[in-house]
Each structure stands twice: as structure tokens, then as C-alpha cells.
N, C-alpha and C positions, 0 to 999 in steps of 0.2 A: 254245497250247503244242503243240509238235510231238509227234506220236505216235511210238512205236518204229518202226512201219511206215514213216512218212514219213522218219524219220532214216535207216533202212536203205535206202530207195529213193534218197534224196538222195546217200548215200555211194556207192551203186552207180552212179548216173548220173555222179557225179564221176569214178569210175574209168573208166567207159566213155568219157567225154569226154577223159580223159588218153590212153587207148589210141588212140582215134580221131585225136586231134590229132597224136600221135607218128607214127601210121601215115601220115597225110596228109603230114607233113613228110618222112618217109622216102621215100614214093613221089614226092614233088616233087623231092627231091634226087637220086634215082636217075638220071633223065635230065638232071640239072643245071639244072632250072628254078629261076629266082629266084621269090620270092614275087610280085613284080610280074608276071612272065610267067604264072604259074598263075592269079593273081587276074584278070588280063585275059581269059584263056581261059575262066574259069568265070563271068565277068561279076559279080564281087564286088569289094569294095574290098580293098586290100592290108592295111589295118588290121584288117578283119574276118577275113581269112585268118590273119593273125598271131595274133589272139585265139583262133581255132579251134585252131591248132597248139599254143598254150600252154594249152589247155583253159579259157580264160576265157569262152568262149561255146560253146554247143551249137547247131550249125546245124540248120535245118529240113531236112526230107527233100528239098525242091526244091534247096536249096543243095548237099546231098550228091550229088544226081544230077548237078548241074552240075560239081562237083569231080571226080566219078568220070569223067564224060565227058571233061573236060579232061585227066585223067590217062590216058585211053585204057583204062579198065577199067569193069566193071559195078558197080552199087551193091552187089550181093551180094559181089563180089570185095573191095570196100573193107572190108566188115565182116569177111570171112574173114581178110584181111591183118591187121586190127586185133586179132584174137584169137589169132593164131598165136604160139607162143613165139619170142622173139628169139634170134638166134644166140648172144649172150653169156649167155643163160639155159641153154642146152643142156648145158654141162658139169655144172652142178648137177643138172639133171634126169637126166642119164645116171648120175651118181654115185648119186643117190637110188634110181634104178631097180635098181642092183646090190644094194642093201640089202634084207633081208627083215625089214621093220619090222612089228611087231605094232601093234594099236590103241593100246596104252598108250604105245609108243614114238612113234607118230605124234602123239598128243595132247601128249606132252612136247615134241616138236620144234616143234609149232605154238605151244605156250605160250612157249617160248624166243623164237621169231620174233616173236610178238606183243609180248613184253616189250621186245625190241630196238627195235621200230619204233613202240611206243606213243607217241602224241603227235607223231610226225613226219609231215609231209605232203609 
């Protein structure tokens, strides 16, 4: 039976995989690489790259190093890119920054957000 800690770690790894996959896709599309071109440069299969981008596989460090090199960035830059807010998130962040919410207000806002997205993946 999974423990609460393992469930929390699995959920976090899943989120990281989604962020990382989206980041790799965005970085690949910026210079207009196809999946085939990036996969060839990184010496991985196209299907594996596709699964990474869709967060169906979590790549080993060696694969991440190859992908970063093929994209012309460092491994640390890849992780920094994966955790920065996206441009389409910024209006919400900017709006929330203008509010002076107390702890009770933040808890209520998080409760509403959790209720909205509960059960959706």
C-alpha cells in the first residue's frame, strides 16, 4: 500500500515531468526544430522524445544532458526554464500581486482553486 509520502513524491514527480516536457517542447519549437531533428541531435528515438514531451516518461540525467546540449543550453538552464512562470500566467500573477490578501483570504482562494481542479489531471 502506498504511503502518504510516496503519493506526495509521485505527484510531485509527475508535475516536474509535465513542466520539464513542456519546457523541452517549447525550447525545441523556438528554433523550429522538429521532433525528428532534436531526437537525432540528442541521439534518442523520436518516440522517446515524444513521450518525454508528453510527460509519459521521465528521462535519465544522461538523456537530459544530451537534450540540453542539442538545444544549445546547459542542464541547469533546462531546469531553470522548466520552473519559470509562463507568459500566459503572468497577468494572473500581476493581478494577485496587487491584492493585499491576508492568510485567511489566501487559504480561501486556494480552497476554491483546489475545488475547481479536484479530480482533473
